[in-house]
C-alpha positions in Angstrom: 102.3 -143.6 87.9 102.3 -145.4 84.6 105.6 -146.3 82.9 105.8 -147.6 79.4 108.6 -150.1 78.7 110.2 -151.1 75.4 111.6 -154.5 76.4 113.4 -155.3 73.1 114.5 -151.7 72.1 112.5 -151.8 68.9 110.8 -148.4 69.6 107.5 -150.1 70.5 106.3 -150.3 74.1 105.5 -153.9 74.9 104.8 -153.4 78.6 103.1 -150.9 80.9 103.8 -150.8 84.6 100.8 -149.2 86.4 100.2 -148.0 89.9 96.6 -149.0 90.3 96.2 -148.0 94.0 98.0 -144.6 93.7 100.6 -145.4 96.4 103.5 -144.4 94.1 104.7 -147.9 93.3 103.8 -150.1 90.3 101.6 -153.0 91.3 100.5 -154.3 87.9 102.5 -155.0 84.8 100.9 -155.6 81.5 103.0 -157.2 78.8 102.1 -157.5 75.1 104.8 -159.8 73.8 103.4 -160.1 70.2 102.4 -156.4 69.7 98.8 -157.2 68.9 97.4 -154.7 71.4 96.3 -157.3 73.9 98.2 -158.1 77.1 99.6 -161.6 76.9 100.8 -161.5 80.5 99.5 -159.5 83.5 101.6 -159.6 86.7 100.0 -158.2 89.9 101.3 -157.4 93.4 97.9 -157.5 95.2 99.2 -157.1 98.7 101.7 -154.2 98.1 104.7 -156.2 99.5 106.8 -155.6 96.3 106.4 -159.1 95.1 104.2 -160.5 92.3 101.3 -162.6 93.8 99.3 -163.3 90.6 100.2 -163.8 87.0 97.6 -164.2 84.3 98.5 -165.6 80.9 96.8 -165.5 77.5 98.6 -168.5 76.1 96.7 -168.7 72.8 96.5 -165.0 71.8 92.7 -164.8 71.7 92.6 -161.8 74.2 91.3 -163.9 77.1 93.2 -165.2 80.1 93.8 -169.0 79.9 96.0 -169.6 83.0 96.3 -167.8 86.3 99.1 -168.6 88.7 98.8 -167.4 92.3 100.9 -167.2 95.5 97.9 -167.1 97.9 99.9 -167.5 101.1 102.7 -165.0 100.3 105.6 -167.4 100.6 107.0 -166.5 97.2 105.9 -169.8 95.6 103.0 -170.5 93.3 100.5 -172.6 95.2 97.4 -172.4 92.9 97.1 -172.5 89.2 93.8 -172.2 87.4 93.3 -173.2 83.8 90.8 -172.6 81.0 91.7 -175.7 79.0 89.0 -175.5 76.4 89.0 -171.7 75.7 85.4 -171.0 76.8 86.4 -168.3 79.3 85.6 -170.4 82.3 88.2 -172.0 84.7 87.8 -175.8 84.3 90.9 -177.1 86.1 92.6 -176.0 89.3 95.9 -177.4 90.6 96.8 -176.7 94.2 99.7 -177.2 96.5 97.9 -177.1 99.8 100.7 -178.1 102.1 103.5 -175.8 100.7 105.9 -178.5 99.6 106.1 -177.3 96.0 104.1 -180.2 94.6 100.5 -180.3 93.4 98.5 -182.4 95.8 94.9 -181.4 94.9 93.3 -181.1 91.5 89.7 -179.9 90.9 87.9 -180.3 87.5 84.8 -178.9 86.0 84.3 -181.7 83.4 80.9 -180.6 82.0 81.6 -176.8 81.7 78.8 -175.7 84.0 81.0 -173.8 86.3 80.8 -176.3 89.2 83.5 -178.6 90.3 82.7 -182.2 89.3 85.8 -184.1 90.4 88.4 -183.4 93.1 91.5 -185.6 93.2 93.8 -185.6 96.3 97.4 -186.9 96.6 98.1 -187.3 100.4 101.5 -189.0 100.2 103.1 -186.9 97.5 103.8 -189.8 95.0 101.9 -188.0 92.2 99.1 -190.6 92.2 95.7 -189.6 93.6 94.8 -191.3 96.8 91.2 -190.1 97.1 88.6 -188.7 94.8 85.4 -186.7 95.3 82.9 -186.9 92.4 79.6 -185.2 91.7 78.4 -187.8 89.2 74.7 -186.7 89.2 75.5 -183.0 88.8 73.4 -182.0 91.8 76.2 -179.8 93.2 77.0 -182.3 96.1 79.8 -184.7 96.0 78.9 -188.4 96.0 81.3 -189.9 98.5 
């Protein structure tokens, strides 16, 4: 089941709802908000519960996903956001709400673009200021505590 959607009634379909697992229900929505032929937003229901679990965004219109927001525990709230901040196609920053309070408490960074996490910052008391850091300063893949 695929359903084309004209969101602004201009005669051009900006969205497509797809049933990717053939269960009769749409579980992926592709939105092309600027009509350039590339999806700017992709919304996915990965666990077939009828709710969107993952949203991928192409924020700069280059045809590549820049931001992914996920509800990994199924509570209806985003708890992980992954960013490609420099446009190289690799995730280099991840923000996580590990305790479910709606606030980011852990950040992970790939500062040198090699695909490995170099810095992790943790905020244990919820004040928005990192209380602890883990750093891989010598780029050996192990954190230097």
